[in-house]
N, C-alpha and C positions, 0 to 999 in steps of 0.2 A: 361764279365760284370765286372765292377769295384767293389772293396770291399765295402760292405754295401749297394750296389745297387742291386735291384731285378727287373726283368721285365718278364711279362707274355704276351704271344702272343694271339691276338684275333684269334679265329678259322677261321674266314672268312674275316673280314673287312681289307682292304688294306689301307696303308698309303704310297703313292708313289708306289715303286716297291715291297716293303716288307709288311708283315702283320703288322697291328697296334699293338703297344706294350703298356702295362700298367706298369708304374714304381712305385716302392715302396722303402722305406728306411728301413733298418734293423740295429738296433744298440742297445747298452746296456744303460739302465737308472736305476740307483740305484740297480745294481746287477741283473737286469732281462732284458731279450731280448724283444725289442719292434719293431713291424713292423707297419709303417704308410704309408698310400697311398699318392701318389703325383698326378698322372693323366696319361692320354694317350699321346702317341707321337703325335697324330693328334691334340692335344690341346697345343702342343709346348714343351712338355717335351722331354729332351735328356739326355744322360748319363752325359754329361758335366754339364748341369744345375742341375741334380740330385746331382752330386758331390758337387757343390757349396752350395746347400741347406744343405747337410749333413755336410759340413765343418762349416757352420754357427751354426748349432745345437751343434757340438762338441766344437766349440769355446765358446759358451754360457755355456756349461756344465763345461769347464775348468775354466772360469773366474767368473761364477756365475752371469753374467749380461745378462739379457734377457731370453726368453723362451728356454728351452732345448729340447722341442718336438714340433712337428707340431700342436698337440692339444693345447698345451700351447700358441703357436703362434696365433692360430685361436681364442682362448679365449681372448688373449690380444688385438687382432685386433677388436674383437667384442666389448670389453669394451671401446676401444678407439673410435670406431664409435658411441657407445651409448653416451659416454661423449661429443663428438663433437655435436651430435644431441641435447643433453640436453642444451649445451651451446648456440646453435642456437635458441632453443625454449625459453630459458631464455632471450636471447637478444631480440627476437621478443616480448616477454611479456613486457620487460622494455621499448620498443618503442611504446607500445599500448597507444593510446590517450583517452581522455575522450569521444571523438566522437565515438571511437570504442566501448567503454563501453556502451554508450547510445544505439548504434545499437543493441547490444545483449540484453540490459535491456528492450528496447522498444518491442522487439519481444518475449522475454521469460517471462516478468513480466507484463508490461503495457497492451499489447494486450490480454494476457490470463486472468489476474486477475481484470482488471478495466472495468467499464461500459463506453459506448461511450462518455458521457459527461466528465468523468474524463480523458479518453484518450486524448480528445481534449484539455483539460486544461493543462495536463502535456506536451503535444507536443508543445503547445503555449509557455509555460515557457522555454522549451528547445530551441526552435527556436529563441525566442526574447531575452532571458536573459542569459541562461547558455552557449549555443554554442558560441555566440560572445565573451564571457568573458574567458571561460576556455576550450572550445571544442578542441582546438589545443594542449593543454598541455598534457604531458605524465601523465598517471594516478598516478604514484609514485611521480610526481613533484607537485601535487596539495597540497597546504599548507592550514593551518587554515585561514590565511589572505586572500587567494584566495577565499575560500568557503564563508567566512564571508562577503566579498565584494559583492558577488553575492546575498546573502540573503538580505543585506542592500540596494541593488540597487533599490528595488521596494518600499522602504519607501519614503513617502513624508514629507519634513521637512519645518518648518517655518523659518523666518529670524534668529531666536534665536537658531536654530538647534534642536528644539523639534519636535517629531514625531506627525504629524497631520493626517496621513492616510497611507494606504497600509499595515497595520499590518496583515490583513487576508491573503493577497497575499504573504507577507514575510513568514508567517507561512507555507503556502503551499509549498513555495520554500525550506524552511528548511527541511520539512519532505521528500520532493522528493529527495533532495541532500543526506540527511542522509541515506535513503534507497538505493539510487544509489551506494554510496560508501560502504555501508554495503554489498551489493552484490559483489562489486569489491573485498572485503576481502574474502568473502565466495568462490568466483570463483578463488581466488589466482591470481587475476590480479593486486593486490596492495600488497606491502610487509606488512606482519603482524605487524612488529615493528613500522610501520608508523601510524597504527591505522586509525580511521575514522576522517577526518579533521573537521567534524561537532561536534564531541563529546564534545569539550570544548566551544562550541558556544551556547548561550542561545536561546532557541526557542522563537520567537516572539509570544506573546500572544495577542489575541484580547480582548479588554475591552468589558465587557458585555454591549451590546447596548439595548437589549430588556428589556422592563420594564413590570411591572404587571399592566394590565388594571383593573380598578375598575368595579364593577357591573353597576354603573351609565353609564360608558363609553361604556360598551358592549350594554346596553340598547339603548344608543344614536346611536350606529352604526346600530343596528337592525331597529330603527325608520327611520334612514336615508335611509336604503335599501328600506323600505316600501315607503317612500316619492318619492324616485327616480323612483321606479317601477311604481308608480301611474301616473307619468307624462312621462313615457317612455324615461327618459333621458339617461339610459344605457341599453345595450342589456340584455335580460332576462338570457341568459346562463352565463353572467359575474356576474350578481347579484346572480344567483343560486350557483355558485361555491364559492363565498365569504360567503354566508349564510351556505353552507356545511362546510366550514372551521371553522366557529364558533360552529356549532353543533358537529363536530367530532374531531377537533384538529389534523386532518391529515395534513401531509405535502402537500403543494400546488401542488407539482409535482405529488403526488399520486392521488389527485383529478383530475388534468388535464388529467392524463392518465387513469382515471376510465372508464371501458368499461361495457356495459350492462350485459355481461356474468359474470362479477365479483360480481354482486348483487345476493345474495342468500336469497330470500324472506322467504323460508321455515325455514331457520336457523336464520333469522334476522341478517345476517352478510355480511360484504364486504370481499371477498377473493381477496387480492391483490398479484399477483404472483411475482412482481419484484419491491420491495421497496428497500430503502437504506440498509435494513437489511435482504433482501431476502423475501421469501413468508411470508405473514402476514394475519391473520384473525382479523377483527375488528368488534365489536358489532355495530349494526345499530339501531338507534332509530326510533320511528314512525314519528318523524319530518323529518328525512332523507328520509324515505320511501315516505312520502307525497311529499317531494321536488322533488324527481326523477320521481314520478308519474305525476308531473305537467309539465315535460319536454317532448316535442314532440319527438318521436323516428323516425329518418329518416331511411328508408330501406337501407341496405347495409353499414351503417355507424356504426362502433363499439363503438365510443366514446359517453359518456353521455353529456359532455360539449364540444360542437362543436366549431370549429374555426369560426371567423366572415367572413373572406374573402373566405375561402374554407371550407364549412361545412363538408367536408369529412375528415378533419383533426381535431386534438384536439385543443382546445383553447390555445393560447400562454400565457406564463407567463408574458411577457412584457405588453400585453394588459390588463391582470387581475390586475397586479401591478399598472398600471396607473389609472385604474378605481377605485381601492381601495383608492388610494391617494385622488381622488376627493370626494369619499364618506366620508372618514375620515375628510376632511376639512369641508364638509357640516355638519357633526355631531359635529364639534368642538373638535375632539379628536386629540391631538398633539403627535408627536414622536411615531407614530404607524405604523407598517408594517404588511404585511400579516403574517409574522412569529411570530409577537407578539401575534396573536390569539392562536397559538399553545402553547405558554408559559402560557396563561391564562387558557386554558383547562387543561394543566398538573398540574398547581397549584390548580385549583378547585378540581381535582380528588384526589390530595394528601391530601387536607384538608378535604375531605369527607369520605375517607376510611383509615383504619389503615394499611391495607395490600397493599404495594406499587405495587405488581404484578397486582392488579386490575387496577390501573392507567396505568401501562405499557401495559396492554392488550388493553386499549383504544387508547393510543398514538402510540403504535407499537414499543416502545423501547425494545431492547433485553437485555440491561444491566441496573442495578439499578443506576450506576453512571451516565450514559447518561440521564436517566430519571430525576434524581435529579438536573442535570444542568438546567433543564427547570422549576424547582419548585422555586417559590419566596416566601419570607415572606409576609404574608398578613397583611397590616398595620392595618386594622380594627380589625382583629382577635388579633393582638398583643396588640392593645390598650385595647380591652375588657379583655384580659388575665391579663394585668398589673393592671387594675382596680380591677379585682377579687382578685389578690394577695394583693392589698392594703387593701381591705375590710377584707380579712383573717387576715392580720397582725393587723389591728385595733381590730378585735374581740379577738385575742389572748391577746392583751394588756389589755383589759377590763375584761377578765375572771379572776375569783378568783383563786389564786394559790392553787394547790392541791399537796403540797409537805409535806410529813411526816418527822418530825424531827428524825434523826437517833439517837439511844441511844448511850450515851457516854460510852466509854470503861473505865473500872476500871483500875487504874494504879496498877501495881504489887507492 
C-alpha cells in the first residue's frame, strides 16, 4: 500500500475476485496524526485515486489555499451548496409577482380572517382592478406611482378633474393594498428597504353623508309606515324591519339576519351571534317585542323577516332599501338612507345618558371612537344651550359687583 494510504478488508464481501477494501488517508495536520475515511473499493476508490486526494490535501497544506483535510473539504462543499441554495431561493423570491403574493394572501389572510361578504369584495377588487394593473409586476418592482394609480383608478372625476364619486371604494382599495404589501414585508417577499408603496399615499376619506334626522322627520317616517300599512302598499315584513331599525338602531344586515332563536324574551335581549364586531347582546324594548309578536312564524323557517320571493330565506337588503326610499319620499324626508336611522339612534342615546357605554350597548359598537363617529351635534339642543348661555351672560352683567377693595400697602 502507498505511503499515507490505509486499506481495511471486508471480512466477507467481495469486489471482483478480491475482498472489498475500505480506504483511509493518514497524514499529519498541525503536528498531530489524522486519519480520515475515503470509502470502499466497490464505491470506486483505488490506491491511485486515494493518492490523488492525498496529494490535493498536501498541496493545500503547503500553499495555504483550500481545505487541508477531508472534513474541511466537506464543510466547504456544504457551505458552497448552502450558498448556492440561498442564491437560488433569493432569485426565486426576486422573481415573485404580485399575483404570487395575492395567492398566498388570499389563502392565509382573506379566507381565514374575513367574512364571506368581505372576501367577495376583496376578490372583486383584485380581479377587476389590481390584477390587470400590477398583478404581473414583481413584488419588489411595485412603486408608489404604481400603487397610487390603482387606488385612484376607482375614483370618478368631473370635467374639471374634481372627485365626484368612488371615494369609499378607493378607501377600500387603499386599505387592501396597504395590508397586502405589509404582509409582503412581514413574509420577506419584498425588500425591507423598499418599504410599503402605500405609506406615502393619502388614504381616500369618505365625506360624511349621513345627516341627523330631526324628531319631526322620525315622526313623519313612522306615520308614513302606518299609512302604507293601512293600504297594504308594501309587504308587512318590509315595513316591520324598517320600524325595527328605528326602534333599535341596529345595522340593517343584523336585522335581516335576525332569527327567532336570537330573541331572548326572559332577558329582554337580542343575542346576535355574528355581527360586524362578533357576538353582541342588545337590549330589547316592549315595542320590539310587540313587533316580532305580530309577525307570523312559519314552521321550519329560522328568519324573523322572511324573503318576498322565497319565504324560507331572509329578506334582501336591496328590497328593503328600495321600499324605504319610497316611504321616505311619501314622508317628505330628503337625503335619508336606512343607515341614517342608526345615526339618529346613536345621537339620541348619546344625548340622553352621560355614560357612552350605555349607548354602545344599544348600537353594538365595541369602541368609543366608532360610536362617536355616529353621534351628531343636535341643532335644537345647541340652540337651546346658546340661548341659556346668553341669559347667563345677561344676568352676570346686571348683577351688582361684589368686589372688596384691597387695602393699600404702606410705602416703606
